[in-house]
Z-matrix of the N, CA and C atoms (Angstrom, degrees):
N
C 1 1.443
C 2 1.526 1 109.91
N 3 1.288 2 119.53 1 123.97
C 4 1.456 3 121.97 2 -175.42
C 5 1.526 4 112.96 3 -78.20
N 6 1.316 5 118.47 4 -18.95
C 7 1.463 6 121.54 5 -179.58
C 8 1.515 7 113.67 6 -92.98
N 9 1.325 8 117.74 7 0.38
C 10 1.463 9 121.55 8 -177.43
C 11 1.527 10 109.10 9 -86.69
N 12 1.332 11 117.00 10 110.54
C 13 1.462 12 121.97 11 179.44
C 14 1.521 13 111.81 12 -90.01
N 15 1.332 14 118.62 13 -2.71
C 16 1.471 15 121.68 14 -175.25
C 17 1.524 16 113.30 15 -93.46
N 18 1.349 17 118.20 16 -20.41
C 19 1.461 18 117.89 17 178.28
C 20 1.533 19 109.16 18 -83.00
N 21 1.314 20 116.95 19 173.40
C 22 1.463 21 120.61 20 -173.65
C 23 1.529 22 112.56 21 -62.42
N 24 1.311 23 117.67 22 -44.51
C 25 1.465 24 120.56 23 179.98
C 26 1.527 25 111.89 24 -65.14
N 27 1.328 26 116.65 25 -42.83
C 28 1.459 27 120.87 26 178.96
C 29 1.519 28 112.07 27 -65.06
N 30 1.331 29 116.40 28 -39.57
C 31 1.467 30 120.78 29 178.94
C 32 1.528 31 110.61 30 -65.00
N 33 1.330 32 117.58 31 -38.55
C 34 1.471 33 120.94 32 177.30
C 35 1.524 34 110.65 33 -65.27
N 36 1.334 35 117.20 34 -41.51
C 37 1.463 36 120.89 35 177.51
C 38 1.526 37 110.91 36 -63.13
N 39 1.325 38 116.24 37 -42.73
C 40 1.463 39 120.88 38 179.30
C 41 1.526 40 110.79 39 -64.53
N 42 1.318 41 117.26 40 -42.98
C 43 1.472 42 122.61 41 177.91
C 44 1.521 43 110.02 42 -57.68
N 45 1.333 44 116.84 43 -49.98
C 46 1.466 45 120.84 44 -179.99
C 47 1.525 46 111.96 45 -62.82
N 48 1.319 47 116.34 46 -38.91
C 49 1.466 48 121.71 47 -179.66
C 50 1.534 49 110.92 48 -64.25
N 51 1.325 50 117.03 49 -44.73
C 52 1.465 51 121.90 50 -179.88
C 53 1.527 52 110.32 51 -66.28
N 54 1.348 53 117.17 52 -46.61
C 55 1.463 54 120.83 53 -179.94
C 56 1.531 55 111.23 54 -61.22
N 57 1.319 56 117.25 55 -42.75
C 58 1.462 57 121.29 56 179.81
C 59 1.524 58 110.74 57 -64.86
N 60 1.330 59 117.02 58 -43.99
C 61 1.460 60 121.93 59 -179.04
C 62 1.529 61 110.81 60 -56.92
N 63 1.332 62 116.95 61 -51.77
C 64 1.454 63 120.16 62 -176.03
C 65 1.520 64 112.51 63 -75.26
N 66 1.330 65 117.83 64 -30.58
C 67 1.463 66 120.98 65 177.04
C 68 1.533 67 110.58 66 -64.29
N 69 1.316 68 117.32 67 -40.93
C 70 1.466 69 121.67 68 177.57
C 71 1.518 70 111.92 69 -62.06
N 72 1.313 71 117.72 70 -23.50
C 73 1.459 72 122.82 71 -179.62
C 74 1.522 73 112.41 72 -99.91
N 75 1.357 74 116.76 73 6.30
C 76 1.459 75 121.04 74 174.57
C 77 1.512 76 115.68 75 86.02
N 78 1.324 77 117.93 76 21.52
C 79 1.459 78 120.88 77 -179.62
C 80 1.520 79 110.87 78 -115.43
N 81 1.304 80 115.53 79 149.37
C 82 1.460 81 122.43 80 176.61
C 83 1.527 82 108.83 81 -102.57
N 84 1.324 83 116.23 82 126.51
C 85 1.457 84 121.97 83 -179.77
C 86 1.523 85 108.50 84 -129.09
N 87 1.320 86 116.75 85 132.57
C 88 1.464 87 121.68 86 175.54
C 89 1.524 88 108.49 87 -103.39
N 90 1.335 89 115.84 88 123.57
C 91 1.455 90 121.07 89 -178.21
C 92 1.519 91 109.21 90 -126.27
N 93 1.331 92 116.10 91 132.71
C 94 1.457 93 122.79 92 177.65
C 95 1.518 94 109.43 93 -117.65
N 96 1.336 95 115.44 94 145.72
C 97 1.459 96 121.49 95 173.51
C 98 1.515 97 107.61 96 -105.40
N 99 1.330 98 116.75 97 127.86
C 100 1.455 99 122.58 98 -177.31
C 101 1.527 100 108.45 99 -119.66
N 102 1.336 101 115.74 100 119.63
C 103 1.470 102 119.86 101 177.64
C 104 1.518 103 109.72 102 -75.35
N 105 1.314 104 116.57 103 123.70
C 106 1.463 105 122.04 104 176.67
C 107 1.528 106 107.82 105 -100.01
N 108 1.283 107 116.22 106 159.01
C 109 1.463 108 120.08 107 -179.28
C 110 1.532 109 110.62 108 -76.60
N 111 1.298 110 116.54 109 -177.75
C 112 1.459 111 122.35 110 178.93
C 113 1.522 112 110.03 111 -61.92
N 114 1.324 113 116.42 112 131.84
C 115 1.460 114 122.68 113 179.00
C 116 1.526 115 107.81 114 -110.23
N 117 1.317 116 115.67 115 116.30
C 118 1.463 117 120.13 116 -175.67
C 119 1.532 118 111.82 117 -61.36
N 120 1.317 119 117.29 118 -40.03
C 121 1.463 120 120.40 119 -178.48
C 122 1.528 121 111.77 120 -64.42
N 123 1.334 122 116.83 121 -33.74
C 124 1.464 123 121.19 122 178.74
C 125 1.527 124 111.77 123 -88.36
N 126 1.330 125 115.35 124 -16.58
C 127 1.460 126 122.99 125 -176.80
C 128 1.523 127 111.87 126 59.75
N 129 1.329 128 114.90 127 33.26
C 130 1.472 129 120.86 128 176.84
C 131 1.525 130 109.41 129 -165.65
N 132 1.318 131 114.81 130 171.44
C 133 1.464 132 119.90 131 172.86
C 134 1.522 133 107.75 132 -85.38
N 135 1.298 134 116.25 133 164.47
C 136 1.462 135 119.00 134 179.25
C 137 1.522 136 109.61 135 -139.21
N 138 1.327 137 115.68 136 161.79
C 139 1.462 138 122.62 137 174.16
C 140 1.515 139 107.24 138 -120.19
N 141 1.331 140 116.37 139 122.93
C 142 1.459 141 121.60 140 179.91
C 143 1.519 142 110.00 141 -86.90
N 144 1.315 143 116.60 142 142.81
C 145 1.459 144 123.28 143 175.67
C 146 1.523 145 106.60 144 -107.64
N 147 1.333 146 116.26 145 117.26
C 148 1.474 147 120.60 146 -177.90
C 149 1.516 148 109.16 147 -123.68
N 150 1.320 149 116.23 148 143.44
C 151 1.460 150 120.31 149 -177.64
C 152 1.522 151 110.58 150 -138.07
N 153 1.334 152 114.69 151 173.30
C 154 1.459 153 120.69 152 176.66
C 155 1.532 154 111.71 153 -94.78
N 156 1.338 155 116.72 154 12.67
C 157 1.461 156 120.02 155 179.44
C 158 1.536 157 109.92 156 -74.71
N 159 1.329 158 115.27 157 155.07
C 160 1.462 159 121.33 158 177.66
C 161 1.521 160 107.25 159 -117.17
N 162 1.319 161 116.69 160 120.57
C 163 1.464 162 122.47 161 -177.46
C 164 1.525 163 111.52 162 53.31
N 165 1.325 164 116.63 163 38.51
C 166 1.457 165 121.72 164 177.46
C 167 1.512 166 115.40 165 77.87
N 168 1.331 167 117.51 166 5.99
C 169 1.468 168 121.23 167 -179.74
C 170 1.531 169 109.74 168 -115.92
N 171 1.346 170 116.18 169 140.26
C 172 1.470 171 119.93 170 178.81
C 173 1.516 172 111.47 171 -65.45
N 174 1.328 173 115.25 172 155.28
C 175 1.457 174 120.27 173 -177.56
C 176 1.515 175 113.28 174 -92.68
N 177 1.346 176 118.97 175 -23.30
C 178 1.461 177 119.05 176 -178.14
C 179 1.531 178 111.52 177 -148.36
N 180 1.327 179 114.33 178 151.64
C 181 1.467 180 122.09 179 175.67
C 182 1.518 181 109.26 180 -81.75
N 183 1.317 182 115.89 181 157.91
C 184 1.452 183 121.44 182 174.91
C 185 1.520 184 107.59 183 -69.21
N 186 1.341 185 117.36 184 131.37
C 187 1.462 186 121.87 185 179.58
C 188 1.522 187 108.96 186 -64.42
N 189 1.319 188 115.95 187 130.89
C 190 1.450 189 121.71 188 -176.68
C 191 1.525 190 108.18 189 -144.83
N 192 1.324 191 116.89 190 143.90
C 193 1.456 192 120.25 191 179.65
C 194 1.520 193 111.50 192 -61.93
N 195 1.308 194 117.77 193 -33.03
C 196 1.463 195 120.38 194 -178.48
C 197 1.523 196 112.13 195 -68.92
N 198 1.329 197 117.86 196 -20.53
C 199 1.460 198 119.61 197 179.34
C 200 1.519 199 112.02 198 -87.48
N 201 1.347 200 118.16 199 -14.79
C 202 1.458 201 120.02 200 -179.43
C 203 1.518 202 111.86 201 -87.95
N 204 1.335 203 119.05 202 -19.32
C 205 1.454 204 122.85 203 178.31
C 206 1.517 205 108.31 204 -120.72
N 207 1.305 206 116.01 205 129.47
C 208 1.456 207 119.81 206 178.68
C 209 1.522 208 109.39 207 -141.38
N 210 1.302 209 115.57 208 155.65
C 211 1.453 210 119.91 209 177.04
C 212 1.525 211 108.11 210 -81.01
N 213 1.312 212 114.60 211 137.41
C 214 1.450 213 119.44 212 -178.66
C 215 1.520 214 109.25 213 -137.63
N 216 1.294 215 117.44 214 141.20
C 217 1.457 216 121.61 215 178.14
C 218 1.517 217 108.07 216 -78.54
N 219 1.346 218 115.36 217 124.93
C 220 1.463 219 118.75 218 179.85
C 221 1.518 220 112.25 219 -119.69
N 222 1.340 221 118.09 220 5.02
C 223 1.457 222 120.80 221 176.84
C 224 1.513 223 113.84 222 86.10
N 225 1.319 224 118.87 223 -9.56
C 226 1.459 225 122.03 224 178.42
C 227 1.517 226 109.98 225 -93.68
N 228 1.330 227 116.18 226 164.42
C 229 1.447 228 119.92 227 -179.33
C 230 1.523 229 111.75 228 -77.03
N 231 1.335 230 118.64 229 -25.19
C 232 1.468 231 117.81 230 179.65
C 233 1.534 232 108.47 231 -77.02
N 234 1.299 233 115.46 232 138.54
C 235 1.457 234 120.96 233 -173.67
C 236 1.520 235 108.62 234 -111.00
N 237 1.315 236 116.68 235 70.28
C 238 1.464 237 120.74 236 -179.04
C 239 1.521 238 109.19 237 -99.88
N 240 1.331 239 116.35 238 141.48
C 241 1.472 240 118.15 239 178.94
C 242 1.520 241 110.91 240 -68.90
N 243 1.289 242 115.98 241 146.56
C 244 1.460 243 122.38 242 176.83
C 245 1.516 244 108.46 243 -110.88
N 246 1.301 245 116.49 244 147.86
C 247 1.464 246 120.97 245 178.59
C 248 1.513 247 108.88 246 -83.01
N 249 1.314 248 115.38 247 129.61
C 250 1.472 249 120.72 248 -179.99
C 251 1.512 250 109.88 249 -77.63
N 252 1.295 251 116.89 250 138.95
C 253 1.467 252 121.36 251 175.79
C 254 1.498 253 109.23 252 -80.39
N 255 1.325 254 116.54 253 137.44
C 256 1.470 255 120.65 254 -178.00
C 257 1.480 256 111.96 255 -82.10
């Protein structure tokens, strides 16, 4: 079934989809797949998708050289970039 996100194949597709989505937007997301045992109510086994996101939002941006240096107004006529403090 292609719409089943709970089996192993569906969970892998969902993991890749989430990682690709946030990577395209400059965020780093860690996602793990956890095999759960047979669930009687579902009448099947399931694979859980777990991440380090908080309320569906990533916790950190991908480290990039362009984010460590930014232009800042310092009141002087010389327009040199300043290094941002992390």
